[in-house]
C-alpha positions as CSV (number, residue, x, y, z in Angstrom):
1,X,-70.1,50.3,2.2
2,X,-69.4,54.1,2.6
3,X,-68.3,55.9,5.8
4,X,-71.2,57.6,7.6
5,X,-69.9,61.1,6.7
6,X,-69.4,60.2,3.0
7,X,-73.0,59.2,2.9
8,X,-74.0,62.7,4.0
9,X,-71.7,64.3,1.5
10,X,-73.1,62.2,-1.3
11,X,-76.7,63.0,-0.2
12,X,-75.8,66.7,-0.2
13,X,-74.3,66.6,-3.7
14,X,-77.3,64.7,-5.0
15,X,-79.6,67.3,-3.4
16,X,-77.6,70.1,-4.9
17,X,-77.8,68.5,-8.3
18,X,-81.5,68.0,-7.9
19,X,-82.0,71.7,-7.1
20,X,-79.8,72.6,-10.2
21,X,-82.1,70.4,-12.3
22,X,-85.1,72.2,-11.0
23,X,-83.6,75.6,-12.0
24,X,-82.7,74.2,-15.5
25,X,-86.3,73.0,-16.0
26,X,-85.7,69.3,-15.5
27,X,-88.4,68.8,-12.9
28,X,-88.6,65.0,-13.3
29,X,-84.8,64.7,-12.9
30,X,-84.9,67.0,-9.9
31,X,-87.6,65.0,-8.2
32,X,-85.8,61.7,-8.9
33,X,-82.5,63.1,-7.5
34,X,-84.2,64.3,-4.3
35,X,-85.8,60.9,-3.8
36,X,-82.4,59.2,-4.5
37,X,-80.8,61.4,-1.8
38,X,-83.2,60.1,0.8
39,X,-81.7,56.6,0.3
40,X,-78.3,57.9,1.4
41,X,-79.8,59.8,4.3
42,X,-81.7,56.7,5.4
43,X,-78.5,54.6,5.2
44,X,-76.8,57.2,7.4
45,X,-79.1,56.2,10.2
46,X,-79.5,52.5,9.3
47,X,-76.3,50.8,8.2
48,X,-76.9,48.6,5.2
49,X,-74.8,45.7,6.6
50,X,-76.7,45.6,9.9
51,X,-79.9,45.5,7.9
52,X,-78.7,42.6,5.8
53,X,-77.5,40.8,9.0
54,X,-81.0,41.2,10.5
55,X,-82.5,39.7,7.3
56,X,-80.1,36.7,7.6
57,X,-80.9,36.3,11.3
58,X,-84.6,36.2,10.5
59,X,-83.9,33.1,8.4
60,X,-81.7,31.6,11.2
61,X,-78.6,31.9,9.0
62,X,-76.0,32.7,11.6
63,X,-73.0,32.3,9.4
64,X,-74.5,34.6,6.8
65,X,-75.3,37.2,9.4
66,X,-71.8,37.0,10.7
67,X,-70.4,37.4,7.2
68,X,-72.4,40.7,6.7
69,X,-71.2,42.0,10.1
70,X,-67.6,41.3,9.3
71,X,-67.8,43.8,6.4
72,X,-68.0,46.5,9.1
73,X,-64.3,47.1,9.7
74,X,-64.2,49.8,12.3
75,X,-67.6,50.1,14.1
76,X,-66.5,52.8,16.5
77,X,-66.0,55.3,13.6
78,X,-68.1,53.9,10.8
79,X,-71.3,53.6,12.8
80,X,-73.6,56.0,14.6
81,X,-74.1,55.3,18.4
82,X,-77.4,53.4,17.9
83,X,-75.9,51.4,15.1
84,X,-73.0,50.4,17.4
85,X,-75.7,49.2,19.8
86,X,-77.3,47.1,17.2
87,X,-73.9,45.8,16.0
88,X,-73.2,44.6,19.6
89,X,-76.8,43.3,19.9
90,X,-76.4,41.2,16.8
91,X,-73.1,39.8,17.9
92,X,-74.7,39.0,21.3
93,X,-77.6,37.2,19.7
94,X,-75.3,35.0,17.6
95,X,-72.9,34.3,20.5
96,X,-75.8,33.4,22.8
97,X,-76.1,30.1,21.0
98,X,-72.5,29.1,21.8
99,X,-70.6,31.3,24.2
100,X,-72.7,32.9,26.9
101,X,-69.8,34.8,28.5
102,X,-69.0,36.7,25.3
103,X,-72.7,37.2,24.6
104,X,-73.1,38.8,28.0
105,X,-70.4,41.4,27.1
106,X,-72.0,42.2,23.8
107,X,-75.5,42.6,25.3
108,X,-74.1,44.9,28.0
109,X,-72.4,47.0,25.4
110,X,-75.6,47.1,23.3
111,X,-77.6,48.4,26.3
112,X,-74.9,50.9,27.0
113,X,-74.9,52.2,23.4
114,X,-78.7,52.1,23.3
115,X,-81.2,50.3,21.1
116,X,-84.0,52.3,19.5
117,X,-86.8,49.7,19.9
118,X,-88.1,48.7,23.3
119,X,-88.6,45.1,22.1
120,X,-84.9,44.8,21.2
121,X,-83.9,46.2,24.5
122,X,-86.2,43.8,26.3
123,X,-84.7,40.8,24.4
124,X,-81.2,42.0,25.4
125,X,-82.2,42.3,29.0
126,X,-84.0,38.9,28.9
127,X,-80.8,37.3,27.6
128,X,-78.7,39.0,30.3
129,X,-81.2,37.7,32.8
130,X,-80.7,34.2,31.5
131,X,-76.9,34.6,31.8
132,X,-77.3,35.9,35.4
133,X,-79.6,33.0,36.2
134,X,-77.0,30.4,34.9
135,X,-74.4,32.1,37.1
136,X,-76.6,31.9,40.1
137,X,-77.1,35.6,40.5
138,X,-80.8,35.5,41.3
139,X,-81.3,39.1,42.4
140,X,-79.7,40.5,39.2
141,X,-81.8,38.1,37.1
142,X,-85.0,39.2,38.8
143,X,-84.2,42.8,38.2
144,X,-83.4,42.3,34.6
145,X,-86.6,40.2,34.1
146,X,-88.7,43.0,35.6
147,X,-87.1,45.5,33.3
148,X,-87.7,43.3,30.3
149,X,-91.3,42.9,31.3
150,X,-91.8,46.6,31.5
151,X,-90.2,47.1,28.1
152,X,-92.2,44.4,26.5
153,X,-95.4,46.4,25.8
154,X,-96.8,44.2,23.0
155,X,-96.4,41.0,25.1
156,X,-94.1,39.3,22.6
157,X,-91.8,38.0,25.3
158,X,-94.5,37.2,27.8
159,X,-94.1,33.4,27.6
160,X,-90.3,33.5,27.8
161,X,-90.4,35.8,30.8
162,X,-92.9,33.5,32.5
163,X,-90.8,30.5,31.7
164,X,-87.6,32.2,33.2
165,X,-89.5,33.2,36.3
166,X,-90.6,29.5,36.8
167,X,-87.0,28.3,36.3
168,X,-85.8,30.9,38.9
169,X,-88.2,29.5,41.5
170,X,-86.4,26.1,41.1
171,X,-83.0,27.7,41.9
């Protein structure tokens, strides 16, 4: 909705107004304005359209997620580096259903930009391992699976990793 720097400017103005309210005796207004400013600071680090796209993906609504991602016009300047990683990650997840080659490019860019959660990074590497396996690059797929296994500390992807290793034995 707003450029990342505009969000910080708005947060700064709201904080300044909140402090002014404290000095004028409007304690309740000042507290409310300080709390309101945290919304803009939060949205600086977590883009609202990426959050909405994640919610759509949770419901398996790929066209809806794509719609929210198209609202981000220029991701290179409008997003922080980690947000760019999640932007690429979401595109990779959606394209992995239809176009594996495009998905591979997006997953590689997502890993390059960085993802803040180890599970997301493990999913990206697991998908890249699947692409490498379909292209008969067994060594690369094995390395990516081992990295995904190390990153999956909660064991969420344990079954998928085991299934991929079993499929690689058949190759």
